[in-house]
C-alpha positions as CSV (number, residue, x, y, z in Angstrom):
1,X,2.6,13.1,-20.9
2,X,0.4,12.5,-17.8
3,X,0.9,9.2,-16.1
4,X,-1.9,6.6,-16.3
5,X,-3.6,5.2,-13.2
6,X,-1.4,2.0,-13.2
7,X,1.8,4.1,-13.3
8,X,0.5,6.4,-10.6
9,X,-0.4,3.5,-8.3
10,X,3.0,1.8,-8.9
11,X,4.8,5.1,-8.1
12,X,2.7,5.6,-5.0
13,X,3.5,2.1,-3.8
14,X,7.2,2.7,-4.3
15,X,7.0,6.0,-2.4
16,X,5.2,4.3,0.5
17,X,7.8,1.6,0.6
18,X,10.6,4.1,0.8
19,X,8.8,6.3,3.3
20,X,8.0,3.4,5.7
21,X,11.5,1.9,5.6
22,X,13.3,5.2,6.1
23,X,10.8,6.4,8.7
24,X,11.4,3.3,10.9
25,X,15.1,3.5,10.3
26,X,15.2,7.2,11.3
27,X,12.9,6.5,14.2
28,X,15.2,3.7,15.5
29,X,18.2,6.0,15.3
30,X,16.5,8.7,17.3
31,X,15.1,6.4,19.9
32,X,18.0,4.1,20.4
33,X,21.0,6.3,20.0
34,X,19.8,9.9,20.4
35,X,17.2,9.2,23.1
36,X,14.6,11.3,21.2
37,X,11.1,10.4,20.1
38,X,10.8,8.7,16.7
39,X,8.7,11.5,15.3
40,X,11.7,13.7,15.2
41,X,13.5,11.2,12.9
42,X,10.4,10.9,10.7
43,X,10.3,14.7,10.3
44,X,14.0,15.0,9.5
45,X,14.0,12.1,7.0
46,X,11.0,13.8,5.3
47,X,13.0,17.0,4.8
48,X,16.0,14.9,3.4
49,X,14.0,12.8,0.9
50,X,11.5,15.5,0.0
51,X,11.1,17.1,-3.4
52,X,13.2,20.1,-2.4
53,X,16.2,17.9,-1.5
54,X,17.1,14.4,-2.5
55,X,13.6,13.4,-3.7
56,X,13.8,15.9,-6.6
57,X,16.9,14.2,-8.0
58,X,16.4,11.6,-10.8
59,X,17.4,8.1,-9.7
60,X,18.5,5.2,-11.9
61,X,16.4,6.2,-14.8
62,X,13.2,6.3,-12.8
63,X,13.1,10.0,-12.5
64,X,12.6,11.8,-9.2
65,X,11.0,9.6,-6.5
66,X,9.4,12.6,-4.9
67,X,9.1,15.2,-7.8
68,X,8.4,18.8,-7.1
69,X,4.7,19.7,-7.5
70,X,3.6,20.8,-11.0
71,X,0.3,22.4,-9.9
72,X,-0.6,25.5,-7.9
73,X,-2.2,23.4,-5.1
74,X,0.5,24.4,-2.7
75,X,1.3,20.7,-2.0
76,X,4.9,19.4,-2.1
77,X,3.8,15.9,-3.0
78,X,1.2,14.2,-5.1
79,X,-2.5,14.4,-4.2
80,X,-2.5,10.6,-3.7
81,X,0.4,10.6,-1.2
82,X,-1.0,13.6,0.6
83,X,-4.3,11.8,0.9
84,X,-2.6,8.8,2.6
85,X,-0.8,11.1,4.9
86,X,-4.1,12.8,5.9
87,X,-5.7,9.5,6.7
88,X,-2.7,8.9,9.0
89,X,-3.3,12.2,11.0
90,X,-7.0,11.5,11.2
91,X,-6.2,8.1,12.7
92,X,-3.7,9.7,15.1
93,X,-6.2,12.1,16.5
94,X,-9.0,9.5,16.6
95,X,-6.8,7.2,18.7
96,X,-5.8,10.2,20.9
97,X,-9.5,10.8,21.5
98,X,-10.2,7.2,22.4
99,X,-7.3,7.3,24.9
100,X,-8.4,10.6,26.5
101,X,-10.5,10.5,29.7
102,X,-13.8,12.2,28.7
103,X,-14.7,13.4,32.2
104,X,-11.3,15.0,32.7
105,X,-11.5,16.6,29.3
106,X,-14.8,18.2,30.2
107,X,-13.5,19.2,33.6
108,X,-10.6,21.1,32.1
109,X,-12.6,22.7,29.3
110,X,-12.8,26.2,30.9
111,X,-9.0,26.4,31.8
112,X,-8.2,25.1,28.3
113,X,-10.3,27.9,26.7
114,X,-8.3,30.5,28.6
115,X,-5.0,28.9,27.6
116,X,-6.1,28.7,24.0
117,X,-7.1,32.4,23.9
118,X,-3.7,33.4,25.3
119,X,-2.0,31.2,22.8
120,X,-3.8,33.1,20.0
121,X,-3.7,36.7,21.2
122,X,-0.1,37.1,22.2
123,X,1.5,35.3,19.1
124,X,-0.8,37.3,16.8
125,X,0.3,40.6,18.3
126,X,4.0,39.6,18.2
127,X,3.8,38.4,14.6
128,X,2.1,41.6,13.3
129,X,4.4,43.9,15.3
130,X,7.5,42.2,14.0
131,X,6.3,42.4,10.4
132,X,5.7,46.1,10.7
133,X,8.9,46.7,12.6
134,X,11.0,45.0,9.9
135,X,9.3,47.1,7.2
136,X,7.4,44.3,5.5
137,X,4.1,46.2,6.3
138,X,3.3,49.9,6.6
139,X,1.5,49.3,9.9
140,X,0.3,46.5,12.1
141,X,-3.2,46.6,10.6
142,X,-1.8,46.0,7.1
143,X,-2.9,42.6,5.5
144,X,0.7,41.3,5.4
145,X,1.2,42.0,9.1
146,X,-2.1,40.4,10.0
147,X,-1.3,37.3,8.0
148,X,2.0,36.9,9.8
149,X,0.1,37.3,13.1
150,X,-2.4,34.6,12.0
151,X,0.5,32.3,11.0
152,X,1.9,32.5,14.5
153,X,-1.4,31.7,16.1
154,X,-1.4,28.2,14.5
155,X,-1.0,25.0,16.6
156,X,-0.3,21.6,15.1
157,X,-1.5,19.2,17.8
158,X,-0.6,16.2,15.7
159,X,3.1,16.6,16.7
160,X,2.4,16.9,20.4
161,X,-0.1,14.1,20.4
162,X,2.4,11.7,18.8
163,X,5.1,12.6,21.3
164,X,2.7,12.2,24.3
165,X,1.5,8.9,22.9
166,X,5.0,7.6,22.4
167,X,6.0,8.4,26.0
168,X,2.6,7.1,27.4
169,X,1.6,10.4,28.9
170,X,-1.6,11.1,26.9
171,X,-3.7,10.7,30.1
172,X,-1.9,13.3,32.2
173,X,-3.6,16.5,33.3
174,X,-1.3,18.6,31.2
175,X,-1.8,16.4,28.1
176,X,-5.6,16.6,28.3
177,X,-5.5,20.3,28.8
178,X,-3.2,20.7,25.8
179,X,-5.5,18.7,23.5
180,X,-8.6,20.6,24.7
181,X,-6.8,23.9,24.2
182,X,-5.6,22.9,20.8
183,X,-9.2,22.1,19.7
184,X,-10.4,25.5,20.9
185,X,-7.3,27.1,19.3
186,X,-8.3,25.7,15.9
187,X,-11.8,27.1,16.2
188,X,-10.4,30.5,17.2
189,X,-7.8,30.3,14.4
190,X,-10.5,29.7,11.8
191,X,-12.2,32.9,12.9
192,X,-9.0,34.9,12.9
193,X,-8.1,33.7,9.4
194,X,-11.5,34.6,8.1
195,X,-11.1,38.2,9.5
196,X,-7.6,38.5,8.0
197,X,-8.7,37.2,4.6
198,X,-11.6,39.6,4.6
199,X,-9.3,42.5,5.3
200,X,-6.8,41.3,2.7
201,X,-9.4,41.1,-0.1
202,X,-11.7,44.1,0.6
203,X,-10.1,46.0,3.4
204,X,-13.4,45.7,5.3
205,X,-14.5,43.2,7.9
206,X,-18.1,42.1,8.0
207,X,-19.0,41.8,11.7
208,X,-22.1,39.9,10.9
209,X,-20.3,37.5,8.6
210,X,-17.5,36.8,11.2
211,X,-20.1,36.3,14.0
212,X,-22.0,33.9,11.8
213,X,-18.7,32.0,11.0
214,X,-17.8,31.9,14.7
215,X,-21.3,30.6,15.7
216,X,-21.2,28.1,12.8
217,X,-17.7,26.6,13.8
218,X,-18.3,26.6,17.6
219,X,-21.8,25.3,17.2
220,X,-20.8,22.4,14.9
221,X,-18.0,21.3,17.2
222,X,-20.2,21.4,20.3
223,X,-23.0,19.6,18.5
224,X,-20.7,16.9,17.2
225,X,-19.1,16.3,20.7
226,X,-22.5,16.4,22.5
227,X,-24.2,14.2,19.9
228,X,-21.4,11.7,20.0
229,X,-21.5,11.6,23.8
230,X,-25.3,11.1,23.9
231,X,-25.2,8.3,21.3
232,X,-21.9,6.7,22.4
233,X,-23.5,3.8,24.4
234,X,-25.9,3.0,21.5
235,X,-23.0,3.3,18.9
236,X,-20.8,1.0,21.0
237,X,-23.5,-1.7,21.4
238,X,-24.4,-1.5,17.7
239,X,-20.8,-1.9,16.6
240,X,-20.1,-4.8,19.0
241,X,-23.3,-6.6,17.9
242,X,-21.8,-7.5,14.6
243,X,-20.5,-11.1,14.3
244,X,-18.4,-10.6,11.2
245,X,-14.7,-10.5,11.9
246,X,-13.2,-7.0,12.1
247,X,-16.6,-5.2,12.1
248,X,-16.0,-3.1,15.2
249,X,-12.7,-1.7,13.9
250,X,-14.0,-1.0,10.4
251,X,-17.2,0.7,11.7
252,X,-15.2,2.8,14.2
253,X,-12.9,4.0,11.4
254,X,-15.9,4.7,9.2
255,X,-17.4,6.9,11.9
256,X,-14.0,8.7,12.4
257,X,-13.7,9.4,8.7
258,X,-17.3,10.6,8.5
259,X,-16.8,12.9,11.4
260,X,-13.6,14.2,9.9
261,X,-15.2,14.9,6.5
262,X,-18.1,16.6,8.3
263,X,-15.7,18.9,10.2
264,X,-13.9,19.7,7.0
265,X,-17.2,20.7,5.3
266,X,-17.9,23.1,8.2
267,X,-14.6,24.8,7.7
268,X,-12.8,23.2,10.6
269,X,-9.7,21.0,10.4
270,X,-10.6,17.3,9.7
271,X,-8.6,16.2,12.8
272,X,-11.1,18.1,15.0
273,X,-13.9,15.8,13.9
274,X,-11.7,12.7,14.4
275,X,-10.6,13.7,17.9
276,X,-14.1,14.7,19.0
277,X,-15.8,11.5,18.0
278,X,-12.9,9.5,19.5
279,X,-13.3,11.4,22.7
280,X,-17.1,10.8,22.7
281,X,-16.5,7.0,22.5
282,X,-13.5,7.0,24.9
283,X,-15.5,5.5,27.9
284,X,-17.3,2.8,25.9
285,X,-16.7,-0.9,25.5
286,X,-16.0,-0.4,21.8
287,X,-13.0,1.8,22.6
288,X,-11.4,-1.0,24.6
289,X,-12.3,-3.5,21.9
290,X,-10.6,-1.8,19.0
291,X,-7.6,-0.3,20.8
292,X,-5.1,-3.0,19.9
293,X,-6.2,-3.3,16.2
294,X,-6.1,0.4,15.8
295,X,-2.5,0.5,17.1
296,X,-1.4,-1.9,14.4
297,X,-2.8,0.4,11.7
298,X,-1.5,3.4,13.6
299,X,2.1,2.3,13.2
300,X,1.7,2.0,9.4
301,X,-0.2,5.2,8.6
302,X,0.9,7.7,11.2
303,X,4.7,7.8,10.2
304,X,3.6,8.5,6.6
305,X,2.0,11.7,7.8
306,X,5.1,13.0,9.6
307,X,7.4,12.1,6.8
308,X,5.1,13.9,4.3
309,X,5.0,16.9,6.6
310,X,8.7,17.1,6.6
311,X,8.5,17.0,2.8
312,X,6.6,20.3,2.9
313,X,9.8,22.1,4.0
314,X,11.4,24.1,1.2
315,X,14.6,25.6,2.7
316,X,15.2,27.6,-0.5
317,X,11.9,29.5,-0.1
318,X,13.2,31.4,2.8
319,X,14.8,34.0,0.4
320,X,16.8,36.7,1.9
321,X,14.7,37.3,5.0
322,X,16.9,35.3,7.4
323,X,17.2,37.9,10.1
324,X,13.5,38.6,10.1
325,X,12.8,34.8,10.1
326,X,15.0,34.2,13.1
327,X,13.3,37.0,15.1
328,X,9.9,35.8,14.1
329,X,10.8,32.2,15.0
330,X,12.0,33.3,18.5
331,X,8.8,35.3,18.9
332,X,6.7,32.4,17.8
333,X,8.3,30.2,20.5
334,X,8.0,32.9,23.2
335,X,4.5,33.8,22.2
336,X,3.2,30.3,22.8
337,X,5.3,29.7,25.9
338,X,4.1,32.9,27.5
339,X,0.7,33.1,25.8
340,X,-0.3,29.6,27.0
341,X,2.0,29.2,30.0
342,X,0.9,32.3,31.9
343,X,-2.8,31.5,31.7
344,X,-1.9,28.0,32.8
345,X,-0.3,29.4,35.9
346,X,-3.3,31.6,36.4
347,X,-5.8,28.7,36.4
348,X,-3.7,26.8,39.0
349,X,-1.0,24.8,37.2
350,X,2.5,24.8,38.7
351,X,5.5,26.1,36.8
352,X,6.3,22.7,35.5
353,X,2.8,22.1,34.3
354,X,2.6,25.5,32.7
355,X,5.9,24.8,30.9
356,X,4.6,21.5,29.6
357,X,1.5,23.2,28.2
358,X,3.4,26.0,26.6
359,X,5.7,23.5,24.9
360,X,2.8,21.3,23.9
361,X,1.2,24.2,22.0
362,X,4.5,25.2,20.4
363,X,4.6,23.2,17.1
364,X,3.1,25.0,14.1
365,X,3.4,22.2,11.6
366,X,1.3,22.1,8.5
367,X,-1.3,24.4,10.0
368,X,1.0,27.4,9.7
369,X,1.8,26.5,6.1
370,X,-1.9,26.3,5.3
371,X,-2.4,29.8,6.6
372,X,0.6,31.1,4.8
373,X,-0.6,29.4,1.6
374,X,-3.9,31.2,1.8
375,X,-2.1,34.5,2.0
376,X,0.1,33.5,-0.9
377,X,-2.9,32.6,-3.0
378,X,-4.5,36.0,-2.4
379,X,-1.1,37.7,-3.2
380,X,-1.0,39.2,0.3
381,X,2.0,37.2,1.5
382,X,5.2,37.4,-0.5
383,X,7.6,34.5,-1.2
384,X,9.9,35.9,1.5
385,X,7.1,35.9,4.1
386,X,6.1,32.4,3.1
387,X,9.7,31.4,3.5
388,X,9.6,32.8,7.1
389,X,6.5,30.7,7.7
390,X,8.5,27.7,6.6
391,X,11.3,28.6,9.0
392,X,8.9,29.0,11.9
393,X,7.4,25.6,11.0
394,X,10.7,23.8,10.8
395,X,12.1,25.1,14.1
396,X,9.0,24.8,16.2
397,X,8.2,21.4,14.8
398,X,11.7,20.1,15.4
399,X,12.5,21.6,18.9
400,X,9.2,20.7,20.5
401,X,9.5,16.9,20.6
402,X,12.8,16.6,22.5
403,X,11.9,19.4,24.9
404,X,8.5,17.8,25.6
405,X,10.1,14.5,26.4
406,X,12.5,16.2,28.8
407,X,9.9,18.1,30.8
408,X,7.5,15.2,31.0
409,X,10.3,13.0,32.4
410,X,10.8,15.4,35.3
411,X,8.0,13.9,37.4
412,X,4.4,14.9,38.2
413,X,3.2,18.4,38.1
414,X,3.1,20.0,41.6
415,X,-0.4,21.6,41.1
416,X,-3.7,21.0,39.3
417,X,-5.9,23.5,37.5
418,X,-8.9,24.9,39.3
419,X,-12.3,23.9,37.9
C-alpha cells in the first residue's frame, strides 16, 4: 500500500534528521581527527547508511529508513529526498558563483575552454579503448565503448567547489579556471552524450541535429551569462529596494532557482544555471548583502546533497568486472590529470597549478552515474558496465578531496595562465 502524504512527509523529516546529524558527525571526525575536508565524511556516511547498505535494513519496526528504490527512475532514494538534495547542489553552485571574481572568470575563459576540451577528448578515448580491449565491445566505435568513453568525460564540479570553499580557496586562479572549465566541460558533455545516444539507438549520427544541439546549449549558456551581467546592476538595486525583512535573500534564491530550471529545460545541468547567474551578480551590492544569510542555509542543505550522492553507490552492482573496473578507474584518473593538466601547462600554468586543475576536474560524482543510467535505459550498457561506472564514481569522488587539500596547501602557483 502506497504511503499517504502525511506518512511520506514524516518519513522525509526523519531521514533529514538522520542525514544532518550523521553528516555533521562524520564531517567533524574527518576535519578534527583525519585532517580531511568534511565532504569526505559526508560521502562515506552516505554510502554506509544508503539503501544498499545499512539503510536497507528494517529498524525497530519502522522498516528500512532508506529503502531501495521501487521504480525504474534510477534513483537510490525517494523523489522527495532527491529533490531536497538537488536544491542543496543548486545553492552550492549559486554561492560559488557569487564568490567568484567575474572579471577573472572572463579573463580565463579561453584557457579554460582548452583545458575542458582536453579533459573530454583524452578520457573519452581511454574509456572506449579499454572497453574494446577487455572484450566488452567489438570495436571502439561500438555503442558500449562509446558510452564508457562518455562516462569518463564527466566532471562533477560540486565536489571540487565544496572542497575549495571549505579551504577558502575559491578565489584562486586555479579554482576559477577549474570552475570555468567545468561549465564548458558540461556543455561539451551534453553534445558527446547526444552523439553516443544517437549511435546507440539508430547507429547513425545526424550532423545537423548535433550541430543544432551544440548551438542550442552554447547559445543558451552565453545568453544567460551575458543577460545576467547586463542586468546585474538593475537586479541588485531592485532586490535591495525591498523593505520587507529577508527580501534580498528570498529574491536572490528565486532567481537562482529560475535560472537552474531554465538551464534544465535547455538540456544543461541545472547547476550551470545557478553558477552562471551567481557569477553574473558576483560584483554587485546584493551579492555582499546576502552572503552571510546564504551561508546559514548552505550548511543545512549542502551536506544533504553529498550524503545523498553517497547513497547512490551500490557496491554490489559492480558484478564480476573488477579487473576491468580497476583499469578503467586508473584511466579515468590519468585521463583527467593529463587531459586537463597538459593543456594547463600549455596555457602558462606551472606544474603545481596544472596538478591542481587536473585534480579539480577529477571527481565524476553523480554526472557519471547519470550518463551510465542513460545507457542502461537504452539497453546499451550492461549491469557490469554500470557497476564499473559506480566504481569510477566512488574512487574519483573519494580520492579528489584529500588530494586537493594537500596540493592547495603547498603555497601559491608559480605561474599564471596567458590571456
